[in-house]
C-alpha positions in Angstrom: 10.7 -16.1 -14.4 9.6 -18.3 -11.6 8.0 -16.8 -8.5 10.8 -17.8 -6.1 13.4 -16.2 -8.3 11.4 -13.0 -8.6 11.4 -12.8 -4.8 15.1 -13.7 -4.5 16.1 -11.1 -7.1 14.0 -8.5 -5.3 15.4 -9.2 -1.9 18.9 -9.7 -3.1 19.0 -6.3 -4.8 17.6 -4.7 -1.7 20.5 -6.1 0.2 23.1 -5.1 -2.4 22.0 -1.5 -2.1 23.0 -1.5 1.5 25.9 -3.7 2.3 26.9 -5.6 -0.9 26.2 -8.8 1.1 26.0 -11.1 -1.9 29.2 -11.9 -3.8 27.3 -11.5 -7.1 26.4 -7.9 -6.3 29.8 -6.6 -7.2 30.3 -2.9 -7.6 26.7 -1.6 -7.4 27.4 2.1 -7.2 28.7 2.9 -10.7 26.3 4.2 -13.3 28.0 2.0 -15.9 27.1 -1.2 -14.0 25.2 -3.6 -16.3 22.2 -4.4 -14.1 21.0 -6.9 -16.7 24.1 -9.0 -16.0 23.1 -9.2 -12.3 19.6 -10.1 -13.4 21.0 -13.1 -15.3 23.2 -14.1 -12.4 20.1 -14.5 -10.2 18.0 -16.0 -12.9 20.6 -18.7 -13.4 21.3 -19.3 -9.8 20.0 -22.2 -7.7 16.8 -21.5 -5.7 17.7 -20.7 -2.1 15.8 -21.7 1.0 13.5 -19.0 2.3 15.3 -19.1 5.6 18.6 -18.2 3.9 16.9 -15.2 2.2 15.5 -14.0 5.5 19.0 -14.4 7.1 20.3 -12.1 4.4 17.5 -9.7 5.1 18.7 -9.3 8.6 21.7 -7.3 7.3 19.4 -4.4 6.7 17.7 -4.4 10.1 20.0 -1.6 11.4 19.4 0.6 8.3 17.7 3.8 9.5 16.7 7.3 8.8 20.3 8.5 9.1 21.0 7.2 5.6 21.1 9.9 3.0 19.5 9.2 -0.4 21.2 10.0 -3.6 21.5 13.7 -4.3 19.5 13.6 -7.5 16.7 11.5 -6.1 13.2 13.0 -6.3 11.5 14.7 -3.3 10.9 12.1 -0.7 8.7 13.9 2.0 5.2 14.1 0.5 4.2 17.5 1.9 7.4 19.0 0.3 6.6 17.3 -3.0 3.0 18.7 -2.9 4.3 22.2 -2.3 6.7 21.8 -5.2 3.7 21.1 -7.4 2.2 24.4 -6.3 -0.6 23.0 -4.1 -1.4 23.9 -0.5 -0.6 21.2 2.0 -1.2 20.6 5.7 0.3 18.0 8.0 -2.0 16.6 10.7 -1.2 14.4 13.7 -3.9 12.0 14.9 -4.0 9.6 17.9 -5.7 6.2 17.7 -7.6 4.6 20.7 -4.7 2.1 21.1 -2.0 4.8 21.3 -0.6 5.0 17.8 0.3 8.4 16.5 -0.3 8.8 12.7 0.4 11.5 10.2 -2.1 12.6 7.6 -1.4 14.8 4.6 -4.1 17.2 3.4 -4.6 19.1 0.2 -7.4 21.4 1.1 -8.1 22.7 -2.4 -6.5 23.0 -5.9 -3.5 25.0 -6.9 -5.3 28.1 -8.3 -4.5 30.2 -5.2 -8.1 29.9 -4.0 -8.6 32.1 -0.9 -12.4 31.7 -0.4 -13.8 29.8 2.6 -15.8 27.3 0.5 -16.6 24.1 2.4 -15.4 21.4 0.1 -16.5 17.8 0.7 -13.8 15.8 2.4 -12.3 12.7 0.7 -10.2 10.2 2.7 -7.6 8.2 0.7 -6.1 5.1 2.4 -3.2 3.4 0.7 -2.2 -0.2 0.0 0.3 -2.7 1.6 3.8 -1.2 2.2 2.6 2.1 0.5 1.9 5.6 1.9 0.5 8.9 1.0 3.3 9.2 -1.5 1.7 6.8 -3.9 -1.4 9.0 -4.4 1.0 11.7 -6.0 3.3 9.5 -8.1 1.9 10.6 -11.5 2.3 14.3 -11.0 -0.2 17.2 -10.8 -2.0 16.4 -14.0 -2.5 12.7 -13.5 -2.4 11.7 -9.8 -5.7 11.1 -8.0 -4.9 13.3 -5.0 -4.3 16.4 -7.2 -7.2 15.7 -9.5 -9.5 15.5 -6.5 -8.2 18.8 -5.1 -8.7 20.4 -8.5 -12.3 19.0 -8.7 -13.1 21.0 -5.5 -12.6 18.3 -2.9 -10.8 18.5 0.4 -8.3 15.7 0.0 -6.9 13.8 3.1 -4.3 11.1 2.8 -3.8 8.7 5.7 -0.5 7.0 6.5 -1.4 3.9 8.6 0.7 2.5 11.4 4.1 1.2 10.4 4.6 3.6 7.5 7.7 5.7 7.7 6.0 8.9 9.0 3.6 7.1 11.3 6.0 5.1 13.4 5.2 6.6 16.8 3.3 5.5 19.9 2.3 7.0 23.2 3.9 4.1 25.1 6.0 1.9 22.7 9.2 2.5 20.8 9.0 0.9 17.4 12.7 0.5 17.3 13.5 -0.1 21.0 11.8 -0.9 24.2 8.3 -2.0 23.4 9.1 -2.9 19.8 7.3 -6.3 20.1 4.1 -4.6 21.3 4.3 -1.8 18.7 4.5 -4.2 15.7 1.9 -6.6 17.0 -0.7 -5.5 14.5 -2.3 -6.5 11.2 -4.9 -4.9 8.8 -7.5 -5.6 11.5 -6.1 -2.9 13.7 -5.6 -0.5 10.7 -9.4 -0.7 10.1 -10.5 -0.7 13.7 -8.3 2.1 14.9 -6.4 3.9 12.2 -9.2 4.5 9.8 -11.7 5.1 12.6 -9.5 7.8 14.1 -8.9 9.4 10.7 -12.6 9.6 9.9 -13.4 11.1 13.3 -10.6 13.6 13.0 -11.6 14.8 9.5 -15.2 15.2 10.3 -14.4 17.1 13.4 -12.0 19.4 11.5 -14.2 20.0 8.5 -17.6 20.0 10.4 -19.1 17.7 7.8 -21.3 14.8 9.0 -20.0 12.4 6.3 -17.0 11.9 4.0 -16.1 10.2 0.8 -13.8 7.1 1.2 -11.3 5.8 -1.3 -9.4 2.7 -0.3 -6.9 1.0 -2.6 -6.2 -2.7 -2.0 -5.3 -2.9 1.7 -7.2 0.4 2.1 -10.3 -1.4 1.0 -9.7 -4.1 3.5 -9.5 -1.6 6.3 -12.8 0.0 5.2 -14.6 -3.4 5.2 -13.2 -4.2 8.7 -14.3 -0.9 10.2 -17.8 -0.8 8.7 -18.5 -4.4 9.6 -17.0 -4.4 13.1 -18.2 -0.9 14.0 -21.4 -0.5 12.0 -22.0 3.0 13.4 -19.3 4.2 11.0 -21.5 3.4 8.0 -23.4 6.6 8.9 -20.2 8.6 8.5 -19.6 7.5 4.9 -21.2 9.2 1.8 -19.9 6.3 -0.3 -17.1 3.8 0.0 -15.0 3.5 -3.2 -13.1 0.3 -3.2 -10.2 0.2 -5.7 -8.7 -3.2 -6.4 -10.2 -4.6 -3.2 -8.0 -7.4 -1.7 -10.3 -8.9 0.9 -10.3 -12.3 -0.7 -6.9 -13.5 -1.8 -7.2 -17.3 -2.3 -6.3 -18.2 -5.9 -4.2 -15.1 -6.5 -1.9 -15.5 -9.4 0.7 -13.0 -8.2 4.0 -14.9 -8.2 5.4 -12.8 -5.3 2.6 -13.7 -3.0 2.4 -17.3 -4.2 6.1 -17.8 -3.4 5.8 -16.5 0.1 2.6 -18.4 0.8 4.5 -21.7 0.0 7.0 -20.7 2.7 4.4 -19.9 5.3 5.8 -22.1 8.0 9.3 -20.7 7.7 8.0 -17.2 7.9 5.9 -18.0 10.9 8.9 -19.5 12.6 10.9 -16.3 11.9 8.0 -14.2 13.3 8.7 -15.7 16.7 12.0 -13.9 16.9 11.6 -11.0 14.5 8.7 -8.5 14.8 9.3 -6.4 11.8 11.3 -6.3 8.5 12.9 -3.1 7.3 13.0 -2.8 3.5 15.6 -0.5 1.8 14.8 0.5 -1.7 18.2 2.1 -2.3 19.3 -0.6 -4.9 16.2 -0.2 -7.0 16.3 3.6 -6.7 19.8 3.5 -8.1 18.6 1.6 -11.1 15.8 4.0 -11.5 18.0 7.1 -11.4 20.8 5.8 -13.6 18.8 3.9 -16.2 15.2 5.0 -16.2 15.0 8.6 -15.2 15.0 10.3 -18.5 13.1 7.7 -20.5 9.4 8.3 -20.9 7.7 5.7 -23.1 10.2 2.9 -23.5 11.3 0.0 -21.4 15.1 -0.5 -21.4 16.5 -3.8 -20.2 17.9 -2.1 -17.1 14.4 -1.3 -16.0 13.0 -4.7 -16.7 13.9 -6.1 -13.3 11.9 -3.5 -11.4 9.0 -3.8 -13.8 9.0 -7.5 -13.4 8.7 -7.2 -9.7 5.9 -4.6 -10.1 4.4 -6.9 -12.8 3.4 -4.0 -15.0 4.0 -2.9 -18.6 2.2 0.4 -18.2 4.6 2.2 -15.8 6.7 4.9 -17.4 10.4 4.3 -16.6 10.7 8.0 -15.8 8.2 7.4 -13.0 10.2 4.7 -11.3 12.5 6.9 -9.2 9.5 8.7 -7.7 7.9 5.3 -6.9 11.1 3.9 -5.4 12.0 6.9 -3.2 9.0 6.2 -1.0 7.9 2.6 -1.6 8.2 0.4 0.3 7.4 2.8 3.1 8.6 2.1 6.6 8.7 -1.5 7.8 6.7 -4.7 7.6 4.9 -6.1 10.6 5.5 -9.8 10.6 2.0 -10.3 12.0 0.6 -8.4 9.0 2.5 -10.5 6.6 1.2 -13.7 8.3 -2.4 -12.4 8.1 -2.0 -11.9 4.3 -0.5 -15.3 3.8 -3.3 -16.9 5.9 -5.8 -15.3 3.6 -4.0 -16.6 0.5 -3.6 -20.1 1.9 -7.0 -20.6 3.6 -9.4 -18.3 1.7 -12.2 -16.4 3.3 -12.1 -12.9 4.9 -11.5 -13.5 8.5 -9.6 -12.2 11.6 -6.0 -13.3 12.4 -5.6 -17.0 13.2 -3.3 -17.6 16.1 -3.2 -21.3 15.0 -3.6 -22.2 18.7 -7.0 -23.2 20.0 -6.4 -21.8 23.4 -5.3 -18.4 22.1 -8.2 -18.3 19.6 -10.6 -19.2 22.4 -9.1 -16.4 24.6 -9.4 -13.8 21.9 -12.5 -14.8 19.9 -14.3 -17.2 22.3 -14.0 -20.0 19.7 -11.2 -22.2 18.4 -11.1 -20.6 14.9 -11.1 -16.9 13.9 -14.4 -15.5 12.8 -15.2 -14.2 9.4 -16.0 -10.5 9.0 -19.7 -10.1 8.7 -20.0 -8.0 5.6 -23.8 -8.0 5.8 -23.4 -5.3 8.4 -22.0 -2.9 5.9 -24.8 -0.5 4.9 -22.8 2.3 3.4 -23.1 2.6 -0.4 -20.2 0.9 -2.2 -18.6 1.4 -5.6 -16.1 -1.2 -6.8 -13.3 -0.5 -9.3 -11.2 -3.4 -10.5 -9.6 -5.0 -13.5 -9.8 -8.3 -15.2 -6.0 -8.6 -15.4 -5.2 -7.8 -11.8 -3.2 -10.8 -10.5 -3.7 -9.8 -6.8 -7.3 -8.8 -6.5 -8.4 -11.4 -9.1 -11.7 -11.0 -11.0 -13.5 -13.9 -9.3 -12.5 -12.8 -5.8 -13.9 -9.3 -6.5 -17.2 -10.8 -7.7 -17.3 -12.9 -4.5 -16.8 -9.7 -2.5 -19.6 -8.0 -4.4 -22.0 -10.9 -3.7 -21.3 -10.5 0.1 -22.0 -6.8 0.3 -25.7 -5.7 0.7 -25.4 -2.2 -0.9 -23.2 -2.2 -3.9 -24.2 0.7 -6.2 -21.8 0.1 -9.0 -18.9 -2.0 -10.2 -16.5 -0.7 -12.8 -14.0 -2.8 -14.7 -11.1 -0.8 -16.1 -11.3 -1.1 -19.9 -7.5 -1.4 -20.4 -5.8 -4.7 -21.3 -3.1 -5.8 -18.9 -4.1 -3.3 -16.3 -2.5 -4.9 -13.2 -2.6 -4.3 -9.5 0.0 -1.5 -9.3 -1.4 0.1 -12.4 -4.3 1.6 -10.4 -1.8 4.1 -9.1 1.2 3.9 -11.4 -0.1 3.3 -14.9 0.3 6.1 -17.5 -3.3 5.2 -18.4 -4.7 5.5 -14.9 -6.3 8.9 -15.4 -8.3 8.1 -18.5 -9.0 4.5 -17.7 -9.9 4.9 -14.0 -9.7 8.3 -12.3 -12.1 10.1 -14.6 -14.7 7.5 -13.8 -13.9 7.4 -10.1 -14.2 11.2 -9.8 -17.4 11.2 -11.8 -18.9 8.6 -9.5 -17.9 10.7 -6.4 -19.4 13.8 -8.1 -22.7 12.1 -8.5 -22.8 11.2 -4.8 -21.8 14.8 -3.7 -23.3 17.2 -6.1 -26.3 15.5 -7.7 -28.2 14.8 -4.5 
């Protein structure tokens, strides 16, 4: 399936789930709907201009929290989900230096009703693009990284960066009203400089530890690299940085979704002049997951193929899809963030946001082009975890990143064929293929010194 059609199918189904905007959507609410027929309609349709797709996306701009999910959907709010698994959970509110109010979810220990006051080493987990703390819990108590860390005697903290559904607050700006333009004027640069910095300081203050363990997946790795290169003093607050599928270098990505959008960069940039954010509704995909995939564990029915094609994975259990889709995508997409990603794909390098205006670049950076992040300033020990079959954080780009970092302790390649970008969190093989090694690496840094 061509990249443009993958994107069109994805966006079209998102729209169908809300308003039935497209004629081809038909009756999307019945369980007997043949979703594969819709797939074929879009597969055989003519490619549409990206502007038309974005015009259709405008139909979901007023979709908000008042909407009620299907009654049989899995638990959406992460703290409630953690409680249901039998684990203790806390919700913490943190304030960034630039006024954003973020929500962190904490699992202070395992589920064995521990009542002692043992000081457990803190671990900060930072999610990927359009994800949230939800994604660290997708595989359940026996296989999700957050629960495994808690059961291994760690104090697990999960950050929700700005723009995610539970972190859309600000001391001055309304993300959906007055001040909307100012609120959504951010990229992954601000996530690293402010969000992760605030989370680290808050955790260390709460736990009274001098350092913490860091795990960043994809965009979470980007944020770590930005913080520790731009504010080198934070290197002294890190026991080790564990970069999972790091996405700092993106040129050459073979991900069809990103490739398709990169080719339409100018149209997206034009749209960003008038639209500051895009709200994604996963209701349509959630319906597919609930009606066709919920009770199927190790097979891949045709009805689920559309979602798995977008995820680009053959290792996700169909029974897991409803839990993924109830929380992902999370919140809304900053147009500036999307442009920054596309710049990285188109131009290569790992650099700050390009205003593509010499005067503006001069004003912000003191030069007419954006500067590269100086990775030589990162002194914290680094462990890299990646896959040869990741189409987003491709192998050669990860090797390039390793060559730029001065203190890489280890690099681990997941020994599973076709282990793709989403599989680091969603694959049924993630525990045995990745998490056991990751936790072992963290154990060595914390308990063997």
